[in-house]
PALODREN-964106 format. One record per atom (N, C-alpha, C): residue in one letter; x, y, z. Coordinates in steps of 0.001 Angstrom, whole numbers, plus 500000, padded with zeros to 6 digits. Example, Ala and Ser with C-alpha at 12.3 -4.5 7.8 and 13.67 -1.06 7.14 Angstrom:
<pts>
A513190494310507800 A512300495500507800 A513200496700507800 S512850497750507080 S513670498940507140 S512900500030507870 
</pts>
This chain:
<pts>
M317092325430428234 M317735324095428423 M316604323278427232 S317389322312426544 S316387321829425525 S315382320464426299 T314883320119425658 T315006318626425769 T314777318042424563 L314985316591425301 L315744315679424509 L314554315244423254 M315127314866422950 M314248314684421418 M313910313145421578 P312007313069421491 P311817311435421762 P312062310459420965 L312936309287421010 L313004308148420469 L312717307536419739 T312161307149418550 T311234306090417935 T312299305042416989 G311482304195416281 G311932302571415930 G312140303396414842 D311991304458414340 D312180304822412809 D313856305357412822 D314299306050414267 D315644306423414275 D316739305122414695 S317640305867413618 S319262305238413505 S319834304328414725 I319845303302414795 I320674302719415990 I321929303129416703 K322480303975415814 K323995305209416085 K322664306028417127 T321993306601416368 T321348307720417239 T320748307085418334 W320233305774418334 W319568305194419737 W320873304952420892 L322263304559420519 L323566304093420937 L323666305590421772 E323843306734421056 E324302307834421162 E323879308635422296 H322238308549422335 H320904308892423257 H321044308185424498 P321583309840425287 P321941309232427259 P320385308714427913 V319231307998426809 V318526307327428218 V318644305566426546 G318106306842425864 G318390305338424459 G319605304280425083 G320791305312425040 G321648304454424853 G321811303667425763 P321785304016426956 P322037302811427610 P321149301679428454 I319562302111427922 I318310300954427797 I319392299427426593 L319670300350425582 L319763299543424218 L321470298563424543 R322030298530425620 R323339298859426340 R323348297197426779 D321809297815427519 D321980297053428814 D320731295558428207 L320601296034427366 L319432295035426298 L320938293849425610 L321627294598424957 L322864293685424913 L323669292760426047 A323739293537426775 A324236292985427681 A323750291497428325 Q322248291597427935 Q321621290377428551 Q321871289218428242 S322266289454426768 S322450288271425994 S323798288647425878 G324440288999426263 G326339288358426394 G326988289124425520 Q326525290293424447 Q326766290940423689 Q327174292948424119 D327980293524423106 D327721294857423709 D327770295542421691 A327565296226422770 A327079297396421271 A328161297797420265 G329292296790420014 G329672296214419058 G329313295229417961 V329051294784418340 V327991293887417361 V327097294509416583 L326839295547416670 L325326296509416109 L326350297838415290 R327483297710414973 R328333298661414393 R328659298560412728 P328386297524412530 P327843297877410543 P326705297822410162 V325983297615411573 V324474298143410800 V324032299400411488 Q324708300355411999 Q324541301423412816 Q323645302601412334 R323878302795410567 R323145303254410312 R321630303287409958 L321031301881410352 L319255301314409727 L319003301884411374 A317203302012410973 A316596302383411502 A316807300569412825 I315955301029413950 I316560299963415012 I315162299465414362 K314195299384413708 K312836298703413670 K313806297834412401 R314619298061411724 R315030297050410875 R316029295771411358 L315693295827412503 L316954294761413525 L315302294030413202 I314122293903413429 I313503293110412802 I313506291856412019 K313846292467410793 K313663291551409738 K316171290639410234 L316139291682409924 L317480290690410223 L318010290028410836 S317316289968411989 S317615289341413377 S316416287866413249 K316281287994411785 K315165286743411997 K314181286088413130 G313391287108413271 G312935286904414689 G313044287003415952 Q314274286845416512 Q315350287840417859 Q315097288848417865 F314332289719417258 F314457290857417725 F312752291494417346 S312134291233417901 S310401291439417953 S310510293034417540 Q308946292770417192 Q308312294222417282 Q307983294801418340 E307287293883419159 E307000294455421154 E308697294717421697 L309536293840421434 L310908294698421834 L311124295777421287 V310880296090419791 V311104297858419281 V310003298517420513 D309106298175420420 D307389299429421227 D308216298861422174 E308413298020422730 E309038298132424637 E310548299012424910 L311481299621423654 L312383300082423662 L311980301504424120 V311094301467422827 V310929303223422469 V309936303854424142 Q309467302721424361 Q308268303419425635 Q309556303459426771 R310582302524426804 R311194302684427497 R311949304431427392 A312282304580426578 A313296305762426571 A312481307120426935 A311329306943426509 A309552307776426589 A309548307972427792 A309893306938428766 A309485307013429882 A310918307061430774 G311902307568430504 G313257307406431047 G313834306342431900 D313301305440431781 D313310304296432637 D314813303220432273 V316060304328432477 V317269303687432729 V317530302462432921 P318168301900432868 P319187300261434356 P319354301661435305 A319220300354436298 A319764300613437791 A321838300613437054 G322090301992438023 G323631301627437413 G324253302397436351 A322866303298435399 A323653303371434774 A322731304980434496 G321753305381435725 G320742306383435736 G321892307358435964 V322951308006437020 V323475308732437005 V324670309310435805 A325038308150435327 A325976308416433994 A325158309353432760 A323503308672433101 A322713308774431296 A321805310662432285 T322043310396433632 T321871312047433739 T322311312581433440 A323764312267433858 A324749313603434116 A325238313739432028 E324557313415431626 E325295313006429994 E323881313898429493 A322877313572429878 A321700314065429332 A321474315488429730 S322132315998431177 S322494317506431145 S323084318378430201 A324741317377430196 A325242317932429237 A325493318288428145 T324109317450427795 T323950317837426240 T322787318838426096 S322540318786427353 S321457319876427272 S321620321245427137 D322706321400428539 D323435322600428528 D324143322887426844 A324261322132426648 A325932322323425471 A324434322358424018 S323354322534424302 S322791322404423527 S322431323784422592 T323346325107422986 T323546326716422402 T324600326655421958 D325256326001422597 D327151326141422049 D326714325534420303 A326225324025420769 A326218322906419612 A324976323770417955 A324426324722418414 A323553324900417337 A324075326128416877 A325673326781417567 A326236328137416992 A327227326899416048 A327476326216416725 A328501324902415659 A327762324499414292 A328933323708413633 A327962323141412499 A327761321863412958 P326692320906413059 P325912319760413390 P326184318428412951 A326907317653413559 A326478316118412675 A325957316283412107 V325392315764410553 V324229315919410218 V323923313762409626 E323212313301410501 E322848312091410356 E322643311509408528 R323240310481407890 R322577310433406389 R321695309565406568 P320873309432405551 P319244309454405163 P319564308328405118 E319030307294405203 E318871305733405322 E318280305633403648 W318834305052402980 W318433304449401462 W316846303548401705 V316457304312400439 V314950303121400691 V315164302798399181 E314399301836398970 E314535301003398091 E313329301429397078 R313581302071395604 R312606302128394862 R312369301221393922 I310809301247393282 I310920300406392678 I310647300840391227 D311012300384390128 D310426300298388821 D309443299293388540 R308450299055388302 R307567298445388362 R307496297284386957 G307843298595385858 G308358297809384578 G309664297482383880 R310591297929384954 R311783297433384200 R312409296252383351 F311687295214384502 F311714293752383541 F310408292448383072 T309699293744382855 T308604293593382324 T308764292799381177 G308778291348380549 G308493290509379305 G310387289812379222 K311312289927380601 K312100289926380964 K312115288388381658 T313061287177381223 T313891285930382081 T315265286079382702 V314934286061383559 V316027286138384450 V316215284934385012 I317974284375385015 I318155283500385995 I318857284335387475 V318762283800388557 V319690284653389652 V319564282894390699 T321248282679390677 T321448281702391210 T321818282303392843 G322231281696394154 G321937282096395337 G320555282761395410 A319554282665394653 A318367283239395005 A317777283121396177 G318119281976397355 G317797281612398645 G317248282882399782 S318521283807399608 S319449284500400743 S320028285305399958 G320579286133400809 G321161287824400660 G320940288217399444 I322102288558398971 I322390288966397820 I321573288741396648 G321598287265396596 G320989286630395315 G319684286829395683 R318861286856397206 R317279286810397089 R316943288308396777 A317751289081397395 A317403290378397383 A317078290999396041 T318423290006394973 T318301290886393059 T316865289702392828 A316566288722393296 A315097287810392580 A313782288488393268 S313889289458393824 S313115290060394796 S312658291037393607 R313743291371393627 R313691293239393073 R313627292817391653 I313720292175390752 I313183291289389267 I311719290925389263 A311535290749390134 A310232289559390565 A308944291290390576 R309691291855391329 R308994292898391786 R308929293842390499 E310036293935389385 E309561295061388825 E309392294213387487 G308515292846387596 G307543292607386400 G308432291708385295 G309390291194385927 G310467289628385558 G309946288319385933 R310498287570384797 R310109286461385294 R311538285862385678 V311695284895386787 V312979284716387287 V312931282796387811 I313869282488386930 I314499281184387661 I315037281652388892 A314552281073390172 A315161280951391165 A316135279858391611 V317066280164391632 V318150278785392067 V318640278867393214 D318753277544393905 D319558277932395586 D319682275746395371 V320578275919396237 V320503274594397072 V319878274053398040 S319147275183398568 S317721275014399770 S316402275230398871 Q315736274133399778 Q314324273910399034 Q313403274878400021 E313895274856401161 E313594275999402572 E313167276321401554 R314550277541401507 R314691279178401426 R313726279295400120 L313789278360399100 L313423278738398236 L311755279020397908 D311422278145398873 D309804278080399217 D309313279598400187 E310199279844400916 E310276280997402002 E310174282283400740 F310865282221400044 F310753283333398447 F310100283409398250 A309575281958397286 A308366282237396278 A307528282535397408 A307104282421398498 A305696282621399353 A305540284119399352 E307149284881399628 E307213286317399962 E306337286656398672 H306151286034397197 H306014286896395967 H305047286230395278 P303916285853395793 P302901284673395110 P301995285073394005 D302160286273393828 D301524287006392424 D302626286974391682 A303979286847392131 A304852286923390595 A305358285871389891 D305849285613388867 D306348284260387871 D307998284130388558 I307783283162389118 I308795282379389829 I309121281467389449 V309834280534388945 V310307279166389032 V311521279009389694 A311402278172390777 A312292278145391988 A312854276706391710 L314098276335391720 L314713275298391028 L315921274814392109 V315788274341392501 V317295273467393722 V318074272428392991 A319015273328392787 A320241273036391852 A321296273017392067 D322844272620392596 D323851272652392354 D324445273405391491 I325060274109391169 I325584275390389608 I326957274499389982 T327572273551389949 T328078272775389845 T328586271112388844 D326970271415389117 D326618269806388320 D326497270264387160 D327205269802386139 D326550269761384725 D325415269988384404 A324723268562384903 A323492268562384540 A322686269489385282 K322843269601386224 K322023270792386917 K321641272155386642 V323045271709385924 V323408273401384945 V322383273334383738 A322490272235383194 A320920272317381854 A320275272261382022 E319380271912383570 E317875271635383773 E317771273012384463 I318765274024384788 I318559275475384853 I318019276163383578 V318961275795382828 V318899276563381393 V317326275543380598 G316850274745381193 G316038274236380299 G314511274807380808 A314763275129382244 A313861276029382904 A313302277367382675 A314280278318381899 A314264279122381335 A313689278718380304 G313869278198379507 G313034278074378062 G313969278439377120 E313679278687375877 E313912279122374983 E314776280681374930 R314296281901375242 R314514283259375592 R315260283354377166 I316253283893377223 I316831284066378659 I317862285533378431 D317244286690378767 D317790287881379230 D318684288575379834 G318684287545380799 G319714287906381845 G320416286824382616 L321368287224383526 L322012285564384496 L322535286582385573 A322192286274386290 A322909286754387387 A323165286210388494 N325274285785388620 N325786284540389007 N326454285464390546 V325099285008391304 V325182285484392443 V325637284342393631 A325753282607393290 A326092282235395190 A327183281919394766 G327735281767395784 G329064282044396338 G329571281456397634 I330584281366398020 I330828280870399306 I332334281447399560 M332794281353401138 M333212282053401557 M334578281268401562 D336275281057402089 D337479280354402368 D337185280279403884 D338352280068404500 D338814280253405601 D339832280606406431 M339978281901405235 M340972282768405677 M342552282352405861 T343290281950404998 T344631280676405094 T344752281297404181 P346565281511404217 P347799281922403543 P347532281001402988 V348686281329401781 V348890280139400781 V349717278882401432 G350434279187402690 G351170278115403100 G350410277207404340 E349354277756404682 E348219276851405114 E347258276397404612 L346842276061403275 L346328276109402713 L345796274652402215 S344663273719402670 S343974273018401891 S343965272797401049 D343648271224400326 D343243271419398373 D341867271675398580 A341369270934399910 A339753270671400145 A339407272105399660 V340060272849400656 V339644274457400781 V339450275066399342 W341056275000398604 W340843275706397322 W339841275046396300 K339692273195396135 K338936272924395625 K337228273426395293 R336916273595396532 R335743274085396928 R335460275556396068 V336483275772396620 V335603277790396577 V336109277819395300 F337133277351394454 F336673277693393017 F335797276420392462 A335201275008392857 A334079274374392061 A332734275508392124 V332576276061393793 V331253277029392956 V331936278571392857 N332753278985393422 N332449280554392551 N333609280576391533 V333816279704390749 V334919280046389452 V333774278800388465 D333918277518388497 D333956276957388312 D331855277213387586 G331452277078389013 G329672277444388731 G329437278498387767 T329863279474388097 T329817281067387684 T329997280780385791 M331309280091385343 M331480279618384283 M330406279033383092 K330263278136383770 K329427276651383836 K328173277246383287 L327511278421383948 L326213279079383940 L326355280208382832 M327331280780382127 M328148281321381430 M328421280977380588 R328737279880380853 R329240278729379090 R327053277959378503 A327090278070379215 A325226277464378887 A324178278021378307 V323969279315379286 V323481280606378659 V323766281307377548 A325211281437376986 A325947282288376129 A325098281563374581 P324693280392374707 P324562280302372710 P322974280953372587 V322159280737373410 V320656281487373687 V321045282930373073 M321360283161374266 M321570284981374083 M322082285350372845 L323368284455372109 L323952284915371367 L322841284857370013 A322042283994369660 A321022283677369206 A320154284519368673 Q319896285103370179 Q319275286358370324 Q319796287417369913 G320871287675369826 G321676288846369664 G321672289907370664 Y321748289266371936 Y321172289990373117 Y321121289629374352 G321492290117376150 G321894289454376911 G322278289763377638 S322693289995379110 S322969290618380113 S323446289409381114 I324786289720381686 I325192288970382760 I325892289030383367 V325798289472384975 V326166289873385728 V326600289224386717 N328026289093387238 N328785288676388198 N329063288814389623 T329224287985390096 T329377288377391437 T330788288225391930 A331626289492392351 A333184289258392470 A333030289786393743 S333770290305394126 S333907291086395715 S334671291855395771 E334945292652396666 E336086293624397194 E337590292801397669 A337388291279397447 A338241290384397195 A338822290276396044 A338602290988395028 A338299290481393642 A339819292057393144 L339983293390393721 L340497294225393737 L341176294432394988 R341014293714395482 R342544293668396773 R343360293033396920 G344181292448398031 G344361291165398378 G344155291039399823 S343561292189400842 S343395292048401891 S341991291972402696 A341352290935402367 A339782290570402143 A339250289895402474 A340230288608402347 A339916287003402517 A341106286048402346 G341103285230402373 G342419284251402187 G341986283764401088 V343311282946400290 V344123283070399231 V343351282219398276 A342124281448398836 A341576280773398120 A340192281138397393 Y339997282488398098 Y338574283360398077 Y339116284289397402 T340503284895397459 T340845285945397037 T341025285471395192 A341418284746395135 A342398283878393871 A341161283589392954 S339795283078393630 S338527282333393077 S337668283470392301 K337842285310392651 K337064286143392669 K338135287076391795 H339552286877391667 H340032287659390555 H339560286833389667 A339877285440389507 A338920284841388088 A338001284727387574 V336819285422388884 V335413285807388370 V335644286813387252 V336607287961387642 V336624289034386990 V337177288698385454 G338164287988385516 G338822287679384281 G337857286618383106 L336927285866384139 L335502285761383182 L335098286685382750 T335120287241383632 T333764288549383108 T334469289509381982 K335987289804381995 K336564290779381616 K336612290233379950 S336927288548379867 S336905288099378306 S335893288024377718 T334899287671378518 T333544287536377811 T332941288672377625 A333572289916378180 A332654290965377449 A333472291432375767 F334780290987376377 F335499291315374812 F335156290556373875 M335073289373374229 M334536288045373053 M333059288729372373 Y331672288851372990 Y330814288529372974 Y330040290209372567 G330691291361373128 G330287292237373027 G329746293034371654 P330725292680370501 P329413293273369001 P328411292605368604 S328234290840369623 S327699290276369324 S326031290233370371 G326260291661371000 G325010291977372106 G324793291756372634 L326147290895374185 L326430290553375036 L327099291538375939 R326417291829376829 R326760292707377825 R327352291555379156 V328988291929379414 V328824290850380838 V330174291529381502 N329658291841383145 N329640292732384461 N329689292101385132 A330585292554386289 A330247292273387770 A330446293296388442 V329651292804389637 V329803293778391043 V330581293080391852 A331405294355392444 A332246293889393572 A331746294308395029 P331030293322395847 P330480293858397065 P331324294517397821 G331304294870398776 G332115295291399802 G330863294386400974 P331095295360402537 P330502294525403789 P329446294101403827 T328819293675403949 T327179293335402991 T326665291897403861 I325356292117404440 I324495292067405637 I323637290663404823 T324967289179404756 T324087288248404092 T324499287336405269 N323936285892404162 N324343284523405232 N325735284131405424 I326487284937404385 I327663284413404092 I328517284815405382 E329191283411406310 E329825283851407568 E331881283855407303 A332102284298407250 A333722283662407652 A334406283400408833 T334742282493408303 T335797281367409782 T337296281467409536 F337756281252410712 F339483282275410223 F339941280861411022 A340448280151410188 A341572278165410123 A342744279141410538 S342834280149410374 S344360280764410401 S344824281850411977 P345359281604412420 P345941283006413124 P346301284166412860 L347119283554411853 L347654284421410870 L346926285547410089 G345946284499409056 G345171285189408988 G344089285905409308 A343876285977410520 A342916285996411294 A343558287639411527 Q344543287978411953 Q345458288749412410 Q345531289901411309 R345649289292410025 R346127290585409174 R344913290948408554 V343335289890408779 V342496290572407949 V341456291552408970 R341590291133409658 R340861291788411163 R341870293283410885 Q343146293181410708 Q343649294454410876 Q343421295659409510 A343269294375408219 A342820295130406954 A341469295755407055 M340748295448407693 M338919295538408043 M339029296761409152 A340235297310409634 A339659298339410417 A339397299979409813 V339597299689407962 V338991300515407708 V337902300310407288 L336705299594407520 L335804298853406766 L334622299994407274 P334106299715405905 P332584300899406428 P331344300539407036 D330605300688406887 D329225299871407631 D329146298948405976 A328707298130406871 A328067296962405999 A326248297829405401 A326027297127404268 A325209296926403669 A323996296049403394 E322705296703403653 E321728295406403631 E321967294933401838 A321461293942401554 A320974292707400201 A320955293970399605 E319907294307399845 E319080295212398911 E319848296492398368 A320804296653398765 A321443297566398076 A322800297463397084 L323034295881397695 L323359295385396262 L322548295001395212 A321166294207395241 A320741294722394597 A319912295166393151 A320346296883394098 A319978297763393152 A321404297986392188 S322321297162392495 S323917297680391415 S323770296768390864 I323019295405390860 I323764294130390145 I321963294653388707 T321067295033389443 T319927295037389006 T319676296245387445 F320695297121387911 F320449298373387010 F322173297903385808 L322601296951386170 L323635296095385101 L322883295282384582 L322192294515384822 L321307293522384443 L320438294194383016 S320229295363383260 S318204295911382859 S318967296645381782 D318075297080381022 D318404298013379882 D319324299565380161 D319527299681381693 D319770300713382067 D321028301118382017 G321194299576381822 G322984299736381981 G323934299607380431 V322875299888379363 V322700299481377937 V324071299886377304 N325256300747378513 N326440300944377293 N327587300834378561 V327433299876379271 V328329299004380102 V328634298066379913 N330079297542379679 N330316296675379319 N331316296149379565 G331953295009380576 G333250294507380823 G333157295360382026 V332833295522383042 V333352296767383707 V332844295838385142 V333988296156386302 V333838295599387912 V333396297055388602 L331916296683389147 L331636298225389889 L331854297309390640 A332532298760392307 A332947298436393141 A331640299139394301 S330664298074394244 S329557298739395385 S329865297810396766 D330972299280396873 D331149298545398341 D331546299696399810 G330160301268399362 G330521302309400503 G332215302472399988 G332849302939399308 G334073303354398986 G334721303166399713 W334881301654400549 W336020300849400643 W337410301252399966 S337401300406398757 S338012300429397745 S338567301893397622 A338249302896397302 A339112303934397740 A339615304376398841 A339880303654399906 A340847304278401005 A342033303178400804 
</pts>
């Protein structure tokens, strides 16, 4: 009989849930807050210690340490002991057979690798820089030596971001990208040189099909996702053309590649972002500008979907049955900064699906 490997904070959530001792402990903890293991499915590949950051304080280091200690002591919750013991026994008894068969190999956790000189001497505007993909993108550029014009609608989020990078060259600016005066302020803050623009700011719709769509939802989604993106592209283009170079990366979405990822307003808006990207890449490519888009799949961000339509909820949730695990924002930042940087020198006019293979399904 083999001995079960001890669990640590570096083990994935999936490993914890499948462990005959750790699984019942973790499920019991979730049940105490009225949740089940399904809530962890999008992040199951991540190390359990990563929940400390993702939960924004709800899951503490002390709690991770307690889980590890309980698992090591075999402290299975009352009522789960018999099942856990039987499962552990079955696991041990089957170890010889399992060794002879091809075991399931757990996918290694991706680790961000910083190139500290990639953006040295460059100025990059990043919208939505206070949270999610925008924050991860701005952070990576700053840590790789770039000057970041960090734009967001929240002063609090920008202050938190800037505080995380006290030695970086960051200009934090509260601005609504649908406001022409604020767009001019953003470009003015960048100064005479603008090497890159990452249009990340965006909002979700309420998942309504066209027959139930309100004018208010349509106008608001297009104002932010399309008008705001266009206004910043229009504003930086003269600077980049005068320089003879520049890189723009727009944030599209899986909804720009298919019709089953959101409601009609969001889907149409992200298709429009692709049009903005391709047209601008074609027009200005010979002048030294590169314009690309990234189409994220499921990502852990602060953009939450609401379902105002029963039909929309039914159809979208049905399509999401083949949804891959959600990626962290840093994984999307890796795709965006690749296209922004000189590493993307020969890439222009593409829509890069950064979706864990969802678009291949």
